[in-house]
ZAGU-99921 format. One record per atom (N, C-alpha, C, O): residue number from 1; residue in one letter; atom name; x negated, y, z negated. Coordinates in nm, 4 decimals, padded with zeros to 6 digits. Example, Ala and Ser with C-alpha at 12.3 -4.5 7.8 and 13.67 -1.06 7.14 Angstrom:
# residues 2
@pos=1 code=A site=N xx=-01.3190 yy=-00.5690 zz=-00.7800
@pos=1 code=A site=CA xx=-01.2300 yy=-00.4500 zz=-00.7800
@pos=1 code=A site=C xx=-01.3200 yy=-00.3300 zz=-00.7800
@pos=1 code=A site=O xx=-01.4236 yy=-00.3319 zz=-00.8465
@pos=2 code=S site=N xx=-01.2850 yy=-00.2250 zz=-00.7080
@pos=2 code=S site=CA xx=-01.3670 yy=-00.1060 zz=-00.7140
@pos=2 code=S site=C xx=-01.2900 yy=00.0030 zz=-00.7870
@pos=2 code=S site=O xx=-01.3409 yy=00.1138 zz=-00.8039
# end
This chain:
# residues 92
@pos=1 code=X site=N xx=-11.3476 yy=10.6886 zz=-11.3836
@pos=1 code=X site=CA xx=-11.3392 yy=10.6213 zz=-11.1764
@pos=1 code=X site=C xx=-11.2530 yy=10.4893 zz=-11.1924
@pos=1 code=X site=O xx=-11.2502 yy=10.4203 zz=-11.2943
@pos=2 code=X site=N xx=-11.1878 yy=10.4670 zz=-11.0830
@pos=2 code=X site=CA xx=-11.2268 yy=10.3101 zz=-11.0604
@pos=2 code=X site=C xx=-11.3215 yy=10.2747 zz=-10.9896
@pos=2 code=X site=O xx=-11.3779 yy=10.3371 zz=-10.8997
@pos=3 code=X site=N xx=-11.3549 yy=10.0963 zz=-11.0597
@pos=3 code=X site=CA xx=-11.4536 yy=10.0715 zz=-10.9904
@pos=3 code=X site=C xx=-11.4789 yy=09.9926 zz=-10.8946
@pos=3 code=X site=O xx=-11.5921 yy=09.9562 zz=-10.8628
@pos=4 code=X site=N xx=-11.3415 yy=09.9491 zz=-10.8235
@pos=4 code=X site=CA xx=-11.3213 yy=09.9127 zz=-10.7129
@pos=4 code=X site=C xx=-11.3266 yy=09.9880 zz=-10.6273
@pos=4 code=X site=O xx=-11.2710 yy=10.0975 zz=-10.6369
@pos=5 code=X site=N xx=-11.3999 yy=09.9482 zz=-10.5111
@pos=5 code=X site=CA xx=-11.4109 yy=10.0549 zz=-10.3864
@pos=5 code=X site=C xx=-11.3727 yy=09.9236 zz=-10.2116
@pos=5 code=X site=O xx=-11.3982 yy=09.8070 zz=-10.1815
@pos=6 code=X site=N xx=-11.3010 yy=10.0441 zz=-10.1472
@pos=6 code=X site=CA xx=-11.2857 yy=09.9129 zz=-10.0516
@pos=6 code=X site=C xx=-11.3473 yy=09.9265 zz=-09.9611
@pos=6 code=X site=O xx=-11.3681 yy=10.0475 zz=-09.9513
@pos=7 code=X site=N xx=-11.4219 yy=09.8425 zz=-09.8335
@pos=7 code=X site=CA xx=-11.4909 yy=09.8198 zz=-09.7240
@pos=7 code=X site=C xx=-11.4880 yy=09.9524 zz=-09.6630
@pos=7 code=X site=O xx=-11.5933 yy=10.0129 zz=-09.6425
@pos=8 code=X site=N xx=-11.3574 yy=10.0087 zz=-09.6282
@pos=8 code=X site=CA xx=-11.3437 yy=10.1097 zz=-09.5655
@pos=8 code=X site=C xx=-11.3679 yy=10.2299 zz=-09.6579
@pos=8 code=X site=O xx=-11.4099 yy=10.3269 zz=-09.5947
@pos=9 code=X site=N xx=-11.3518 yy=10.2532 zz=-09.8041
@pos=9 code=X site=CA xx=-11.4186 yy=10.3663 zz=-09.8596
@pos=9 code=X site=C xx=-11.5281 yy=10.3866 zz=-09.7929
@pos=9 code=X site=O xx=-11.5482 yy=10.4720 zz=-09.7066
@pos=10 code=X site=N xx=-11.6413 yy=10.2602 zz=-09.8579
@pos=10 code=X site=CA xx=-11.7546 yy=10.3077 zz=-09.8531
@pos=10 code=X site=C xx=-11.8330 yy=10.3097 zz=-09.7071
@pos=10 code=X site=O xx=-11.9326 yy=10.3813 zz=-09.6971
@pos=11 code=X site=N xx=-11.7825 yy=10.2212 zz=-09.5791
@pos=11 code=X site=CA xx=-11.7667 yy=10.2658 zz=-09.4321
@pos=11 code=X site=C xx=-11.7504 yy=10.4626 zz=-09.4375
@pos=11 code=X site=O xx=-11.8370 yy=10.5439 zz=-09.4053
@pos=12 code=X site=N xx=-11.6615 yy=10.4800 zz=-09.4701
@pos=12 code=X site=CA xx=-11.6037 yy=10.5944 zz=-09.4631
@pos=12 code=X site=C xx=-11.6926 yy=10.7641 zz=-09.5325
@pos=12 code=X site=O xx=-11.6910 yy=10.8800 zz=-09.4911
@pos=13 code=X site=N xx=-11.7645 yy=10.6922 zz=-09.6593
@pos=13 code=X site=CA xx=-11.8365 yy=10.7728 zz=-09.7059
@pos=13 code=X site=C xx=-11.9956 yy=10.7845 zz=-09.6319
@pos=13 code=X site=O xx=-12.0568 yy=10.8837 zz=-09.5922
@pos=14 code=X site=N xx=-12.0365 yy=10.6214 zz=-09.6327
@pos=14 code=X site=CA xx=-12.1942 yy=10.5887 zz=-09.5366
@pos=14 code=X site=C xx=-12.1845 yy=10.7203 zz=-09.3942
@pos=14 code=X site=O xx=-12.2745 yy=10.7794 zz=-09.3346
@pos=15 code=X site=N xx=-12.0449 yy=10.7257 zz=-09.3817
@pos=15 code=X site=CA xx=-12.0587 yy=10.7894 zz=-09.2168
@pos=15 code=X site=C xx=-12.0937 yy=10.9238 zz=-09.2931
@pos=15 code=X site=O xx=-12.2125 yy=10.9563 zz=-09.2936
@pos=16 code=X site=N xx=-11.9933 yy=11.0128 zz=-09.3637
@pos=16 code=X site=CA xx=-12.0422 yy=11.1174 zz=-09.3894
@pos=16 code=X site=C xx=-12.1971 yy=11.1551 zz=-09.4956
@pos=16 code=X site=O xx=-12.2273 yy=11.2691 zz=-09.5309
@pos=17 code=X site=N xx=-12.2836 yy=11.0175 zz=-09.5334
@pos=17 code=X site=CA xx=-12.3970 yy=11.0430 zz=-09.5699
@pos=17 code=X site=C xx=-12.4873 yy=11.0772 zz=-09.4759
@pos=17 code=X site=O xx=-12.5780 yy=11.1604 zz=-09.4779
@pos=18 code=X site=N xx=-12.4415 yy=10.9840 zz=-09.3739
@pos=18 code=X site=CA xx=-12.5624 yy=11.0044 zz=-09.2854
@pos=18 code=X site=C xx=-12.5124 yy=11.1707 zz=-09.2027
@pos=18 code=X site=O xx=-12.5947 yy=11.2246 zz=-09.1287
@pos=19 code=X site=N xx=-12.4236 yy=11.2129 zz=-09.2180
@pos=19 code=X site=CA xx=-12.3822 yy=11.3421 zz=-09.1215
@pos=19 code=X site=C xx=-12.3647 yy=11.4552 zz=-09.1991
@pos=19 code=X site=O xx=-12.2867 yy=11.5436 zz=-09.1635
@pos=20 code=X site=N xx=-12.4381 yy=11.4631 zz=-09.3162
@pos=20 code=X site=CA xx=-12.4585 yy=11.5140 zz=-09.4218
@pos=20 code=X site=C xx=-12.4823 yy=11.6329 zz=-09.4269
@pos=20 code=X site=O xx=-12.4901 yy=11.6648 zz=-09.5456
@pos=21 code=X site=N xx=-12.5032 yy=11.7424 zz=-09.3419
@pos=21 code=X site=CA xx=-12.5250 yy=11.9184 zz=-09.3206
@pos=21 code=X site=C xx=-12.4007 yy=11.9292 zz=-09.2158
@pos=21 code=X site=O xx=-12.3492 yy=12.0410 zz=-09.2126
@pos=22 code=X site=N xx=-12.3293 yy=11.8049 zz=-09.1066
@pos=22 code=X site=CA xx=-12.2176 yy=11.8399 zz=-09.0684
@pos=22 code=X site=C xx=-12.1028 yy=11.8823 zz=-09.0817
@pos=22 code=X site=O xx=-12.0368 yy=11.8138 zz=-09.1598
@pos=23 code=X site=N xx=-12.0683 yy=11.9380 zz=-09.0530
@pos=23 code=X site=CA xx=-11.8917 yy=11.9194 zz=-09.0835
@pos=23 code=X site=C xx=-11.8141 yy=11.8926 zz=-09.0089
@pos=23 code=X site=O xx=-11.8017 yy=11.9745 zz=-08.9178
@pos=24 code=X site=N xx=-11.7100 yy=11.7525 zz=-09.0046
@pos=24 code=X site=CA xx=-11.6492 yy=11.6653 zz=-08.9327
@pos=24 code=X site=C xx=-11.5462 yy=11.6713 zz=-08.9699
@pos=24 code=X site=O xx=-11.5267 yy=11.7059 zz=-09.0864
@pos=25 code=X site=N xx=-11.4079 yy=11.6299 zz=-08.8583
@pos=25 code=X site=CA xx=-11.3090 yy=11.6685 zz=-08.9179
@pos=25 code=X site=C xx=-11.2876 yy=11.5176 zz=-08.9314
@pos=25 code=X site=O xx=-11.3816 yy=11.4384 zz=-08.9250
@pos=26 code=X site=N xx=-11.1323 yy=11.4726 zz=-08.9545
@pos=26 code=X site=CA xx=-11.1005 yy=11.2762 zz=-08.9793
@pos=26 code=X site=C xx=-11.1600 yy=11.2465 zz=-08.7915
@pos=26 code=X site=O xx=-11.2409 yy=11.1607 zz=-08.7562
@pos=27 code=X site=N xx=-11.1120 yy=11.3141 zz=-08.7313
@pos=27 code=X site=CA xx=-11.1296 yy=11.2002 zz=-08.6429
@pos=27 code=X site=C xx=-11.2377 yy=11.1790 zz=-08.5464
@pos=27 code=X site=O xx=-11.2620 yy=11.0995 zz=-08.4555
@pos=28 code=X site=N xx=-11.3080 yy=11.3080 zz=-08.6156
@pos=28 code=X site=CA xx=-11.5048 yy=11.2550 zz=-08.5692
@pos=28 code=X site=C xx=-11.4935 yy=11.1621 zz=-08.6910
@pos=28 code=X site=O xx=-11.5417 yy=11.0590 zz=-08.6440
@pos=29 code=X site=N xx=-11.4716 yy=11.1431 zz=-08.7749
@pos=29 code=X site=CA xx=-11.4698 yy=11.0649 zz=-08.8850
@pos=29 code=X site=C xx=-11.4805 yy=10.8824 zz=-08.8697
@pos=29 code=X site=O xx=-11.5525 yy=10.7907 zz=-08.9091
@pos=30 code=X site=N xx=-11.3586 yy=10.9034 zz=-08.7862
@pos=30 code=X site=CA xx=-11.2737 yy=10.7785 zz=-08.7516
@pos=30 code=X site=C xx=-11.3918 yy=10.7653 zz=-08.6328
@pos=30 code=X site=O xx=-11.4678 yy=10.6693 zz=-08.6454
@pos=31 code=X site=N xx=-11.4097 yy=10.8420 zz=-08.5348
@pos=31 code=X site=CA xx=-11.4854 yy=10.8009 zz=-08.4393
@pos=31 code=X site=C xx=-11.6113 yy=10.7114 zz=-08.4507
@pos=31 code=X site=O xx=-11.6501 yy=10.6211 zz=-08.3765
@pos=32 code=X site=N xx=-11.6680 yy=10.7657 zz=-08.5729
@pos=32 code=X site=CA xx=-11.8030 yy=10.7425 zz=-08.6263
@pos=32 code=X site=C xx=-11.7859 yy=10.5763 zz=-08.7023
@pos=32 code=X site=O xx=-11.8756 yy=10.4924 zz=-08.7107
@pos=33 code=X site=N xx=-11.6300 yy=10.5620 zz=-08.7557
@pos=33 code=X site=CA xx=-11.5878 yy=10.4581 zz=-08.8478
@pos=33 code=X site=C xx=-11.5053 yy=10.3829 zz=-08.7640
@pos=33 code=X site=O xx=-11.3971 yy=10.4388 zz=-08.7455
@pos=34 code=X site=N xx=-11.5204 yy=10.2566 zz=-08.6965
@pos=34 code=X site=CA xx=-11.4427 yy=10.2231 zz=-08.5929
@pos=34 code=X site=C xx=-11.3002 yy=10.0948 zz=-08.6271
@pos=34 code=X site=O xx=-11.1910 yy=10.0450 zz=-08.5995
@pos=35 code=X site=N xx=-11.3798 yy=10.1005 zz=-08.6809
@pos=35 code=X site=CA xx=-11.3031 yy=09.9182 zz=-08.7817
@pos=35 code=X site=C xx=-11.2036 yy=09.9907 zz=-08.9506
@pos=35 code=X site=O xx=-11.1451 yy=09.9212 zz=-09.0336
@pos=36 code=X site=N xx=-11.2150 yy=10.1181 zz=-08.9508
@pos=36 code=X site=CA xx=-11.1077 yy=10.2007 zz=-09.0503
@pos=36 code=X site=C xx=-11.0315 yy=10.2741 zz=-08.9666
@pos=36 code=X site=O xx=-11.0641 yy=10.3625 zz=-08.8874
@pos=37 code=X site=N xx=-10.8943 yy=10.2134 zz=-09.0010
@pos=37 code=X site=CA xx=-10.7904 yy=10.3313 zz=-08.9483
@pos=37 code=X site=C xx=-10.7698 yy=10.4530 zz=-08.9959
@pos=37 code=X site=O xx=-10.7815 yy=10.4993 zz=-09.1094
@pos=38 code=X site=N xx=-10.7304 yy=10.5092 zz=-08.8718
@pos=38 code=X site=CA xx=-10.7104 yy=10.6222 zz=-08.8681
@pos=38 code=X site=C xx=-10.6143 yy=10.6947 zz=-09.0570
@pos=38 code=X site=O xx=-10.6482 yy=10.7759 zz=-09.1431
@pos=39 code=X site=N xx=-10.5568 yy=10.6521 zz=-09.0471
@pos=39 code=X site=CA xx=-10.4677 yy=10.6904 zz=-09.1824
@pos=39 code=X site=C xx=-10.5262 yy=10.6725 zz=-09.3403
@pos=39 code=X site=O xx=-10.4994 yy=10.7402 zz=-09.4395
@pos=40 code=X site=N xx=-10.6252 yy=10.5444 zz=-09.3248
@pos=40 code=X site=CA xx=-10.7015 yy=10.5253 zz=-09.4020
@pos=40 code=X site=C xx=-10.8358 yy=10.6334 zz=-09.4372
@pos=40 code=X site=O xx=-10.8623 yy=10.6722 zz=-09.5510
@pos=41 code=X site=N xx=-10.9064 yy=10.6685 zz=-09.3221
@pos=41 code=X site=CA xx=-10.9668 yy=10.7600 zz=-09.3289
@pos=41 code=X site=C xx=-10.9676 yy=10.8722 zz=-09.3612
@pos=41 code=X site=O xx=-11.0724 yy=10.9316 zz=-09.3868
@pos=42 code=X site=N xx=-10.8272 yy=10.9371 zz=-09.3683
@pos=42 code=X site=CA xx=-10.8017 yy=11.0481 zz=-09.3918
@pos=42 code=X site=C xx=-10.7014 yy=11.0172 zz=-09.5146
@pos=42 code=X site=O xx=-10.6239 yy=11.1094 zz=-09.5399
@pos=43 code=X site=N xx=-10.6911 yy=10.9014 zz=-09.5949
@pos=43 code=X site=CA xx=-10.6806 yy=10.8924 zz=-09.7274
@pos=43 code=X site=C xx=-10.7962 yy=10.8783 zz=-09.8312
@pos=43 code=X site=O xx=-10.7939 yy=10.9443 zz=-09.9351
@pos=44 code=X site=N xx=-10.8775 yy=10.8087 zz=-09.8078
@pos=44 code=X site=CA xx=-11.0205 yy=10.8487 zz=-09.8477
@pos=44 code=X site=C xx=-11.1195 yy=10.9765 zz=-09.8380
@pos=44 code=X site=O xx=-11.2181 yy=11.0043 zz=-09.9063
@pos=45 code=X site=N xx=-11.0444 yy=11.0617 zz=-09.7026
@pos=45 code=X site=CA xx=-11.1653 yy=11.2188 zz=-09.7625
@pos=45 code=X site=C xx=-11.0327 yy=11.2594 zz=-09.8533
@pos=45 code=X site=O xx=-11.0531 yy=11.3052 zz=-09.9657
@pos=46 code=X site=N xx=-10.9404 yy=11.2482 zz=-09.8209
@pos=46 code=X site=CA xx=-10.8276 yy=11.3149 zz=-09.9332
@pos=46 code=X site=C xx=-10.9037 yy=11.2683 zz=-10.0961
@pos=46 code=X site=O xx=-10.9352 yy=11.3545 zz=-10.1781
@pos=47 code=X site=N xx=-10.9186 yy=11.1566 zz=-10.1140
@pos=47 code=X site=CA xx=-11.0113 yy=11.1039 zz=-10.1801
@pos=47 code=X site=C xx=-11.0974 yy=11.1763 zz=-10.2718
@pos=47 code=X site=O xx=-11.0752 yy=11.2213 zz=-10.3842
@pos=48 code=X site=N xx=-11.1978 yy=11.1772 zz=-10.2004
@pos=48 code=X site=CA xx=-11.3161 yy=11.2208 zz=-10.2164
@pos=48 code=X site=C xx=-11.3211 yy=11.3566 zz=-10.2089
@pos=48 code=X site=O xx=-11.4179 yy=11.4103 zz=-10.2628
@pos=49 code=X site=N xx=-11.2463 yy=11.4199 zz=-10.1593
@pos=49 code=X site=CA xx=-11.2196 yy=11.5725 zz=-10.2086
@pos=49 code=X site=C xx=-11.1740 yy=11.6141 zz=-10.3059
@pos=49 code=X site=O xx=-11.2235 yy=11.7147 zz=-10.3568
@pos=50 code=X site=N xx=-11.0392 yy=11.5350 zz=-10.3766
@pos=50 code=X site=CA xx=-11.0238 yy=11.5918 zz=-10.4660
@pos=50 code=X site=C xx=-11.0833 yy=11.5361 zz=-10.6039
@pos=50 code=X site=O xx=-11.0460 yy=11.5679 zz=-10.7168
@pos=51 code=X site=N xx=-11.1953 yy=11.4360 zz=-10.5652
@pos=51 code=X site=CA xx=-11.3175 yy=11.4025 zz=-10.6869
@pos=51 code=X site=C xx=-11.4055 yy=11.4650 zz=-10.6801
@pos=51 code=X site=O xx=-11.4891 yy=11.4251 zz=-10.7612
@pos=52 code=X site=N xx=-11.4504 yy=11.5774 zz=-10.6055
@pos=52 code=X site=CA xx=-11.5298 yy=11.7074 zz=-10.6030
@pos=52 code=X site=C xx=-11.6829 yy=11.6647 zz=-10.5439
@pos=52 code=X site=O xx=-11.7928 yy=11.7159 zz=-10.5653
@pos=53 code=X site=N xx=-11.6275 yy=11.5043 zz=-10.4282
@pos=53 code=X site=CA xx=-11.7478 yy=11.4431 zz=-10.3814
@pos=53 code=X site=C xx=-11.7706 yy=11.5420 zz=-10.2321
@pos=53 code=X site=O xx=-11.8850 yy=11.5857 zz=-10.2197
@pos=54 code=X site=N xx=-11.6812 yy=11.5749 zz=-10.1324
@pos=54 code=X site=CA xx=-11.6623 yy=11.6989 zz=-10.0507
@pos=54 code=X site=C xx=-11.6672 yy=11.7936 zz=-10.0722
@pos=54 code=X site=O xx=-11.6545 yy=11.8433 zz=-10.1841
@pos=55 code=X site=N xx=-11.6826 yy=11.8355 zz=-09.9945
@pos=55 code=X site=CA xx=-11.6497 yy=12.0063 zz=-09.9321
@pos=55 code=X site=C xx=-11.5983 yy=11.9854 zz=-09.8295
@pos=55 code=X site=O xx=-11.6272 yy=11.8950 zz=-09.7511
@pos=56 code=X site=N xx=-11.5029 yy=12.0792 zz=-09.8159
@pos=56 code=X site=CA xx=-11.3889 yy=12.0992 zz=-09.6955
@pos=56 code=X site=C xx=-11.3742 yy=12.2271 zz=-09.6541
@pos=56 code=X site=O xx=-11.4201 yy=12.3211 zz=-09.7189
@pos=57 code=X site=N xx=-11.3025 yy=12.2430 zz=-09.5319
@pos=57 code=X site=CA xx=-11.2802 yy=12.3660 zz=-09.5107
@pos=57 code=X site=C xx=-11.1740 yy=12.4320 zz=-09.3836
@pos=57 code=X site=O xx=-11.1632 yy=12.3683 zz=-09.2789
@pos=58 code=X site=N xx=-11.1189 yy=12.5273 zz=-09.3973
@pos=58 code=X site=CA xx=-10.9331 yy=12.4597 zz=-09.3044
@pos=58 code=X site=C xx=-11.0125 yy=12.5436 zz=-09.2171
@pos=58 code=X site=O xx=-11.0789 yy=12.6424 zz=-09.2481
@pos=59 code=X site=N xx=-10.9955 yy=12.4874 zz=-09.0974
@pos=59 code=X site=CA xx=-10.9953 yy=12.5748 zz=-08.9862
@pos=59 code=X site=C xx=-10.8969 yy=12.5061 zz=-08.8544
@pos=59 code=X site=O xx=-10.8544 yy=12.3906 zz=-08.8577
@pos=60 code=X site=N xx=-10.8713 yy=12.6058 zz=-08.7380
@pos=60 code=X site=CA xx=-10.7807 yy=12.5609 zz=-08.6472
@pos=60 code=X site=C xx=-10.7967 yy=12.4481 zz=-08.5564
@pos=60 code=X site=O xx=-10.8683 yy=12.4615 zz=-08.4571
@pos=61 code=X site=N xx=-10.7187 yy=12.3043 zz=-08.5881
@pos=61 code=X site=CA xx=-10.6362 yy=12.2565 zz=-08.6004
@pos=61 code=X site=C xx=-10.6165 yy=12.1714 zz=-08.7391
@pos=61 code=X site=O xx=-10.5225 yy=12.0986 zz=-08.7713
@pos=62 code=X site=N xx=-10.7085 yy=12.1968 zz=-08.7941
@pos=62 code=X site=CA xx=-10.7495 yy=12.0949 zz=-08.9566
@pos=62 code=X site=C xx=-10.8656 yy=12.1461 zz=-09.0418
@pos=62 code=X site=O xx=-10.9170 yy=12.2578 zz=-09.0474
@pos=63 code=X site=N xx=-10.8949 yy=12.0208 zz=-09.1130
@pos=63 code=X site=CA xx=-10.9830 yy=12.0336 zz=-09.2400
@pos=63 code=X site=C xx=-11.1531 yy=11.9827 zz=-09.1688
@pos=63 code=X site=O xx=-11.1589 yy=11.8922 zz=-09.0855
@pos=64 code=X site=N xx=-11.2130 yy=12.0176 zz=-09.1918
@pos=64 code=X site=CA xx=-11.3530 yy=11.9816 zz=-09.1581
@pos=64 code=X site=C xx=-11.4099 yy=11.9536 zz=-09.3293
@pos=64 code=X site=O xx=-11.4018 yy=12.0092 zz=-09.4388
@pos=65 code=X site=N xx=-11.4604 yy=11.8508 zz=-09.2780
@pos=65 code=X site=CA xx=-11.5659 yy=11.7790 zz=-09.3994
@pos=65 code=X site=C xx=-11.7186 yy=11.7726 zz=-09.4352
@pos=65 code=X site=O xx=-11.8073 yy=11.7851 zz=-09.3508
@pos=66 code=X site=N xx=-11.7385 yy=11.7532 zz=-09.5613
@pos=66 code=X site=CA xx=-11.8948 yy=11.7193 zz=-09.5362
@pos=66 code=X site=C xx=-11.9215 yy=11.6725 zz=-09.7124
@pos=66 code=X site=O xx=-11.8358 yy=11.6895 zz=-09.7991
@pos=67 code=X site=N xx=-12.0175 yy=11.6302 zz=-09.7297
@pos=67 code=X site=CA xx=-12.0731 yy=11.6150 zz=-09.8677
@pos=67 code=X site=C xx=-12.0922 yy=11.7222 zz=-09.9607
@pos=67 code=X site=O xx=-12.1844 yy=11.7995 zz=-09.9343
@pos=68 code=X site=N xx=-12.0202 yy=11.7447 zz=-10.0704
@pos=68 code=X site=CA xx=-12.0421 yy=11.8598 zz=-10.1710
@pos=68 code=X site=C xx=-12.2075 yy=11.8700 zz=-10.1482
@pos=68 code=X site=O xx=-12.2512 yy=11.7568 zz=-10.1277
@pos=69 code=X site=N xx=-12.3079 yy=11.9670 zz=-10.1456
@pos=69 code=X site=CA xx=-12.4365 yy=12.0560 zz=-10.1666
@pos=69 code=X site=C xx=-12.4418 yy=11.9503 zz=-10.3058
@pos=69 code=X site=O xx=-12.4950 yy=11.8414 zz=-10.2846
@pos=70 code=X site=N xx=-12.3935 yy=11.9745 zz=-10.4367
@pos=70 code=X site=CA xx=-12.4464 yy=11.8982 zz=-10.5626
@pos=70 code=X site=C xx=-12.3843 yy=11.7742 zz=-10.5523
@pos=70 code=X site=O xx=-12.4079 yy=11.7224 zz=-10.6614
@pos=71 code=X site=N xx=-12.2980 yy=11.6704 zz=-10.4650
@pos=71 code=X site=CA xx=-12.2403 yy=11.6073 zz=-10.5061
@pos=71 code=X site=C xx=-12.3321 yy=11.5105 zz=-10.5512
@pos=71 code=X site=O xx=-12.3170 yy=11.5013 zz=-10.6730
@pos=72 code=X site=N xx=-12.4358 yy=11.4200 zz=-10.5046
@pos=72 code=X site=CA xx=-12.5608 yy=11.3700 zz=-10.5210
@pos=72 code=X site=C xx=-12.5783 yy=11.3323 zz=-10.6742
@pos=72 code=X site=O xx=-12.5888 yy=11.2275 zz=-10.7381
@pos=73 code=X site=N xx=-12.5758 yy=11.5186 zz=-10.7128
@pos=73 code=X site=CA xx=-12.6056 yy=11.5376 zz=-10.9139
@pos=73 code=X site=C xx=-12.4561 yy=11.5041 zz=-10.9306
@pos=73 code=X site=O xx=-12.4060 yy=11.3939 zz=-10.9530
@pos=74 code=X site=N xx=-12.4168 yy=11.5823 zz=-10.9203
@pos=74 code=X site=CA xx=-12.2854 yy=11.5522 zz=-10.9833
@pos=74 code=X site=C xx=-12.1755 yy=11.4729 zz=-11.0358
@pos=74 code=X site=O xx=-12.1008 yy=11.4855 zz=-11.1329
@pos=75 code=X site=N xx=-12.1930 yy=11.3513 zz=-10.9033
@pos=75 code=X site=CA xx=-12.0896 yy=11.2467 zz=-10.8532
@pos=75 code=X site=C xx=-12.2896 yy=11.1003 zz=-10.8678
@pos=75 code=X site=O xx=-12.3115 yy=11.0186 zz=-10.7783
@pos=76 code=X site=N xx=-12.3432 yy=11.1086 zz=-10.9377
@pos=76 code=X site=CA xx=-12.4496 yy=11.0319 zz=-10.9576
@pos=76 code=X site=C xx=-12.3829 yy=10.8968 zz=-10.9582
@pos=76 code=X site=O xx=-12.4404 yy=10.8076 zz=-10.8958
@pos=77 code=X site=N xx=-12.2419 yy=10.8618 zz=-11.0348
@pos=77 code=X site=CA xx=-12.2493 yy=10.7312 zz=-11.0867
@pos=77 code=X site=C xx=-12.1391 yy=10.6767 zz=-10.9300
@pos=77 code=X site=O xx=-12.1316 yy=10.5621 zz=-10.8857
@pos=78 code=X site=N xx=-12.0748 yy=10.7878 zz=-10.8822
@pos=78 code=X site=CA xx=-11.9819 yy=10.7043 zz=-10.7815
@pos=78 code=X site=C xx=-12.0981 yy=10.6469 zz=-10.6661
@pos=78 code=X site=O xx=-12.0792 yy=10.5484 zz=-10.5946
@pos=79 code=X site=N xx=-12.2402 yy=10.7446 zz=-10.6655
@pos=79 code=X site=CA xx=-12.3092 yy=10.7076 zz=-10.5401
@pos=79 code=X site=C xx=-12.3988 yy=10.6023 zz=-10.6008
@pos=79 code=X site=O xx=-12.4801 yy=10.5750 zz=-10.5125
@pos=80 code=X site=N xx=-12.4243 yy=10.5290 zz=-10.7093
@pos=80 code=X site=CA xx=-12.4613 yy=10.4176 zz=-10.6986
@pos=80 code=X site=C xx=-12.3708 yy=10.3325 zz=-10.7083
@pos=80 code=X site=O xx=-12.4112 yy=10.2164 zz=-10.7153
@pos=81 code=X site=N xx=-12.2262 yy=10.3535 zz=-10.7124
@pos=81 code=X site=CA xx=-12.1094 yy=10.2449 zz=-10.6567
@pos=81 code=X site=C xx=-12.1440 yy=10.2465 zz=-10.5300
@pos=81 code=X site=O xx=-12.1776 yy=10.1395 zz=-10.4794
@pos=82 code=X site=N xx=-12.1439 yy=10.3399 zz=-10.4682
@pos=82 code=X site=CA xx=-12.0934 yy=10.3286 zz=-10.3376
@pos=82 code=X site=C xx=-12.2706 yy=10.2433 zz=-10.2820
@pos=82 code=X site=O xx=-12.2711 yy=10.1770 zz=-10.1782
@pos=83 code=X site=N xx=-12.3597 yy=10.2539 zz=-10.3382
@pos=83 code=X site=CA xx=-12.4436 yy=10.1803 zz=-10.3351
@pos=83 code=X site=C xx=-12.4619 yy=10.0384 zz=-10.3448
@pos=83 code=X site=O xx=-12.5554 yy=09.9844 zz=-10.2856
@pos=84 code=X site=N xx=-12.3893 yy=09.9807 zz=-10.4067
@pos=84 code=X site=CA xx=-12.4085 yy=09.8958 zz=-10.4994
@pos=84 code=X site=C xx=-12.3074 yy=09.7775 zz=-10.3706
@pos=84 code=X site=O xx=-12.3290 yy=09.6736 zz=-10.3082
@pos=85 code=X site=N xx=-12.2092 yy=09.8643 zz=-10.3858
@pos=85 code=X site=CA xx=-12.1029 yy=09.8058 zz=-10.2844
@pos=85 code=X site=C xx=-12.1090 yy=09.7854 zz=-10.1574
@pos=85 code=X site=O xx=-12.0343 yy=09.7103 zz=-10.0949
@pos=86 code=X site=N xx=-12.2149 yy=09.8634 zz=-10.1040
@pos=86 code=X site=CA xx=-12.2929 yy=09.8475 zz=-09.9284
@pos=86 code=X site=C xx=-12.3581 yy=09.7450 zz=-09.9595
@pos=86 code=X site=O xx=-12.3842 yy=09.6779 zz=-09.8596
@pos=87 code=X site=N xx=-12.4123 yy=09.6847 zz=-10.0932
@pos=87 code=X site=CA xx=-12.5910 yy=09.6126 zz=-10.0454
@pos=87 code=X site=C xx=-12.4265 yy=09.5270 zz=-10.0503
@pos=87 code=X site=O xx=-12.3943 yy=09.4878 zz=-09.9381
@pos=88 code=X site=N xx=-12.3364 yy=09.4988 zz=-10.1468
@pos=88 code=X site=CA xx=-12.2695 yy=09.3542 zz=-10.1538
@pos=88 code=X site=C xx=-12.2045 yy=09.2981 zz=-10.0286
@pos=88 code=X site=O xx=-12.1890 yy=09.1866 zz=-09.9787
@pos=89 code=X site=N xx=-12.1714 yy=09.4310 zz=-09.9977
@pos=89 code=X site=CA xx=-12.0264 yy=09.4435 zz=-09.8126
@pos=89 code=X site=C xx=-12.1100 yy=09.4190 zz=-09.7009
@pos=89 code=X site=O xx=-12.0571 yy=09.4082 zz=-09.5903
@pos=90 code=X site=N xx=-12.2883 yy=09.4042 zz=-09.7191
@pos=90 code=X site=CA xx=-12.4103 yy=09.4255 zz=-09.5967
@pos=90 code=X site=C xx=-12.3322 yy=09.5653 zz=-09.5261
@pos=90 code=X site=O xx=-12.3095 yy=09.5415 zz=-09.4075
@pos=91 code=X site=N xx=-12.2988 yy=09.6646 zz=-09.5557
@pos=91 code=X site=CA xx=-12.2813 yy=09.7602 zz=-09.4652
@pos=91 code=X site=C xx=-12.3994 yy=09.8413 zz=-09.4322
@pos=91 code=X site=O xx=-12.4057 yy=09.9184 zz=-09.3365
@pos=92 code=X site=N xx=-12.5261 yy=09.8108 zz=-09.5488
@pos=92 code=X site=CA xx=-12.6056 yy=09.9542 zz=-09.4457
@pos=92 code=X site=C xx=-12.6691 yy=09.8938 zz=-09.3799
@pos=92 code=X site=O xx=-12.7398 yy=09.9485 zz=-09.2952
# end
């Protein structure tokens, strides 16, 4: 796993973390992270889905995302990296 994170990835992840149980579309995530471009949000969502950090469901007209139930346990290193980056970027 790459050890470099962008501020946009941190903000997108933190948005999903705050909305832990709610399924969100990429547009809803973007609305909650206004400093991040829509296409960047979609790219981060794809990246996190591929890593297994997010669950997604296909519903018309698109996908909905949320943190995977086992994400914090299975990807503890990523959660620690996000926490470190958030502290360094003062996004908390």
